Backbone bond lengths (Angstrom), bond angles and torsions (degrees), N, CA, C in turn:
res aa  C-N    CA-C-N  psi(-1)  N-CA   C-N-CA  omega(-1)  CA-C   N-CA-C  phi
1 M - - - 1.434 - - 1.528 107.76 -
2 A 1.302 116.45 127.57 1.455 122.06 -178.01 1.525 110.07 -77.28
3 M 1.342 114.41 145.68 1.467 119.71 178.98 1.522 107.66 -108.92
4 Y 1.315 117.01 93.76 1.451 121.36 -179.61 1.518 109.91 -77.91
5 D 1.324 116.02 141.79 1.474 123.42 179.86 1.523 112.58 59.45
6 A 1.325 116.75 30.96 1.463 120.61 177.64 1.523 109.31 -77.57
7 P 1.324 117.85 148.56 1.469 119.49 177.83 1.534 110.17 -65.65
8 A 1.308 115.32 147.56 1.469 120.65 -179.75 1.518 110.26 -66.07
9 I 1.309 115.14 141.78 1.461 121.18 178.12 1.522 107.77 -91.58
10 P 1.321 117.40 120.65 1.474 118.06 179.47 1.527 109.78 -67.53
11 T 1.305 116.08 127.13 1.461 119.98 -177.47 1.526 112.41 -97.20
12 R 1.334 116.64 -17.18 1.465 118.98 177.69 1.519 108.74 -159.96
13 R 1.297 114.53 160.73 1.467 120.00 177.80 1.520 109.37 -73.75
14 P 1.311 117.16 146.88 1.467 118.27 175.42 1.530 110.42 -65.53
15 V 1.304 115.69 141.33 1.459 121.58 -178.70 1.524 108.17 -93.56
16 D 1.323 115.95 123.25 1.454 120.89 178.12 1.518 109.11 -95.52
17 H 1.325 115.63 117.10 1.454 121.27 178.07 1.523 108.68 -106.65
18 Q 1.312 115.90 137.95 1.450 120.31 173.70 1.523 107.95 -78.47
19 Q 1.315 117.14 129.90 1.454 121.31 -178.17 1.528 109.90 -71.83
20 P 1.341 117.26 139.03 1.468 118.84 177.96 1.524 109.74 -70.92
21 P 1.315 117.88 154.81 1.465 119.95 178.24 1.527 110.98 -68.62
22 Q 1.308 115.97 150.26 1.468 121.31 175.36 1.521 107.30 -80.99
23 L 1.320 116.69 107.38 1.462 121.61 -173.98 1.513 111.06 -107.91
24 R 1.328 114.73 151.22 1.465 123.30 173.49 1.522 107.22 -133.46
25 P 1.324 117.91 154.94 1.466 119.42 175.58 1.525 110.71 -56.23
26 G 1.321 115.33 134.73 1.456 121.32 -178.51 1.522 113.11 100.92
27 D 1.348 118.68 -14.60 1.462 121.21 178.44 1.524 110.20 -68.74
28 H 1.318 115.67 145.24 1.457 122.30 177.29 1.524 107.65 -92.88
29 V 1.339 117.57 130.07 1.464 121.69 -175.92 1.526 110.39 -133.07
30 R 1.337 114.23 163.91 1.459 122.69 175.88 1.524 107.59 -125.87
31 I 1.319 117.71 139.32 1.460 121.54 177.95 1.517 108.36 -78.25
32 R 1.329 115.74 129.91 1.466 122.23 -179.03 1.520 109.12 -87.23
33 G 1.324 117.38 116.26 1.459 121.44 177.89 1.521 112.24 69.65
34 V 1.331 115.60 -161.76 1.466 121.80 177.35 1.522 106.91 -90.87
35 P 1.335 118.84 122.26 1.460 120.73 -172.48 1.515 115.97 -73.66
36 G 1.311 119.47 -10.79 1.462 120.55 -178.63 1.512 110.63 -159.12
37 D 1.330 115.84 -171.85 1.459 119.50 -178.02 1.525 113.19 -111.67
38 M 1.328 117.42 6.88 1.456 120.01 176.60 1.533 109.35 -82.43
39 P 1.322 118.52 151.12 1.466 120.35 -179.97 1.529 113.33 -58.07
40 A 1.330 118.22 -31.66 1.463 120.85 -179.71 1.525 111.82 -68.77
41 H 1.332 117.62 -22.24 1.457 121.07 -179.13 1.528 112.50 -74.21
42 A 1.323 117.83 -20.97 1.464 120.59 -178.23 1.528 111.66 -61.09
43 Q 1.318 118.03 -32.19 1.460 120.86 -179.29 1.524 112.09 -75.87
44 L 1.343 118.00 -9.81 1.462 121.64 179.08 1.528 113.03 -92.74
45 E 1.325 117.51 -1.08 1.461 120.12 -178.98 1.525 110.16 -62.03
46 G 1.327 116.02 118.86 1.460 121.35 179.01 1.513 114.56 73.07
47 A 1.335 118.37 14.35 1.467 121.35 -177.73 1.528 110.92 -73.27
48 F 1.320 115.52 154.27 1.455 122.84 179.73 1.519 110.51 -105.04
49 G 1.324 115.16 151.88 1.450 120.43 176.36 1.514 110.50 -162.48
50 R 1.325 114.86 176.57 1.459 122.36 179.49 1.518 107.42 -118.61
51 V 1.334 117.13 136.76 1.456 121.76 179.59 1.525 108.81 -69.32
52 A 1.336 116.29 120.71 1.459 121.10 178.66 1.533 110.24 -89.96
53 R 1.335 116.99 -47.32 1.460 120.88 177.59 1.522 109.76 -158.89
54 I 1.327 114.59 160.25 1.456 121.84 -178.97 1.519 107.82 -129.85
55 A 1.330 116.00 133.33 1.461 121.68 176.29 1.527 108.01 -139.39
56 G 1.330 116.12 101.71 1.465 120.48 -179.41 1.517 110.58 65.40
57 A 1.334 116.21 -121.97 1.456 121.10 -179.24 1.531 111.88 -98.78
58 S 1.322 117.28 21.46 1.462 121.88 179.16 1.526 109.45 -120.78
59 V 1.314 115.15 132.28 1.459 121.96 179.61 1.522 107.83 -120.85
60 V 1.310 117.07 128.26 1.462 121.68 177.11 1.521 107.35 -97.55
61 L 1.337 115.23 123.60 1.462 121.47 -179.25 1.517 110.35 -107.34
62 E 1.310 116.16 140.66 1.460 123.41 169.22 1.528 104.29 -99.50
63 M 1.329 117.16 105.67 1.459 121.77 -172.20 1.530 111.30 -72.33
64 D 1.343 115.84 146.15 1.464 120.79 177.03 1.526 111.40 -68.18
65 E 1.330 116.23 -38.96 1.468 122.44 179.01 1.522 108.41 -117.19
66 P 1.330 118.49 135.52 1.467 119.49 177.56 1.531 110.76 -67.92
67 Y 1.336 115.80 153.21 1.463 120.70 177.09 1.520 108.25 -129.34
68 T 1.332 116.51 156.87 1.454 122.10 -177.15 1.520 109.62 -106.67
69 A 1.320 116.15 128.44 1.467 122.27 176.30 1.518 107.48 -143.09
70 G 1.306 116.09 128.05 1.467 120.57 179.48 1.509 113.35 64.65
71 G 1.327 117.62 27.13 1.452 121.44 179.20 1.519 113.94 81.70
72 L 1.329 117.79 1.58 1.462 121.73 179.44 1.526 109.90 -115.55
73 T 1.311 115.86 150.46 1.462 121.41 177.61 1.527 108.57 -94.13
74 H 1.334 115.18 128.26 1.461 121.17 -177.45 1.522 110.45 -120.07
75 R 1.336 116.10 150.05 1.470 122.22 173.27 1.518 110.81 -115.96
76 Q 1.336 118.17 -17.25 1.454 121.05 179.15 1.518 109.80 -103.48
77 Y 1.349 114.50 144.35 1.458 120.15 177.74 1.524 108.06 -138.90
78 F 1.318 116.73 134.14 1.459 122.63 178.49 1.519 107.98 -95.86
79 A 1.333 117.28 123.35 1.457 121.71 -175.35 1.523 110.52 -132.54
80 S 1.310 114.64 167.64 1.458 122.49 172.35 1.526 107.90 -95.94
81 P 1.330 119.11 147.54 1.471 119.30 178.85 1.525 112.68 -61.63
82 Y 1.339 117.67 -23.53 1.464 121.06 178.89 1.523 111.80 -70.41
83 Q 1.336 118.11 -19.55 1.465 122.10 179.73 1.517 112.58 -86.96
84 L 1.328 118.44 -3.93 1.456 121.66 -169.18 1.519 112.63 -113.72
85 V 1.325 115.14 149.39 1.458 123.56 173.33 1.520 106.58 -123.26
86 K 1.317 116.22 126.43 1.462 120.33 179.68 1.522 109.07 -73.23
87 V 1.329 116.26 133.08 1.464 122.26 -179.27 1.524 107.59 -104.31
88 E 1.314 115.81 124.64 1.459 120.85 -177.90 1.527 110.69 -85.34
89 S 1.300 115.30 150.97 1.465 121.62 176.76 1.524 108.88 -74.34
90 V 1.328 116.37 137.10 1.469 120.29 178.73 1.524 111.89 -106.61
91 G 1.309 117.46 -2.74 1.457 120.18 178.68 1.510 111.33 158.60
92 R 1.312 114.07 -171.36 1.461 120.78 -179.95 1.518 109.68 -130.41
93 M 1.320 115.51 150.32 1.452 122.26 171.00 1.522 105.21 -129.06
94 G 1.302 115.46 100.64 1.455 120.10 -173.83 1.514 109.26 68.58
95 A 1.315 117.38 -125.72 1.455 121.83 179.68 1.523 112.25 -94.06
96 R 1.329 117.40 5.47 1.456 121.26 -173.71 1.524 111.50 -107.03
97 E 1.340 115.87 133.52 1.459 121.60 176.65 1.526 109.27 -76.85
98 L 1.318 117.13 141.47 1.457 122.78 175.10 1.516 108.77 -109.19
99 F 1.333 116.89 138.24 1.449 121.92 -176.70 1.513 110.08 -120.39
100 D 1.329 115.83 150.73 1.457 122.76 178.14 1.524 108.61 -72.65
101 D 1.336 117.82 120.74 1.451 119.90 -178.71 1.516 112.86 -105.62
102 E 1.331 117.60 12.35 1.464 120.66 175.65 1.517 109.46 -81.34
103 P 1.339 118.20 139.30 1.473 119.31 178.58 1.519 110.05 -65.97
104 Q 1.340 115.39 140.99 1.453 121.91 179.17 1.526 108.48 -84.76
105 D 1.327 117.09 136.44 1.462 121.21 177.20 1.514 108.58 -94.26
106 D 1.350 115.72 82.71 1.452 120.30 177.31 1.518 108.82 -114.92
107 A 1.282 115.85 166.27 1.472 121.12 -177.47 1.519 109.46 -82.99
108 G 1.301 117.55 74.77 1.455 117.70 178.87 1.430 109.42 171.23
């Protein structure tokens, strides 16, 4: 017997995604967690950088501190916006912007 106008049966729980930050070139960001599973990625946990350019779902970062991967020293890192947390400016010292370097306690 068919059940016409029956309520829909939920087949799965809704997935809650955290929205990526709205980034522009020049924004200061922090990498959330360890960005990958390679040993070289461990040194990038919580690292800071500046957004150099954005293309679709890829963000190129100019890192504040160089990191070593494959025996070479790199200053650029390609990341996803979902891996990044935007760091707000807390003030100025002369002509230089100061940023909050304390880790944010967010759910993610």
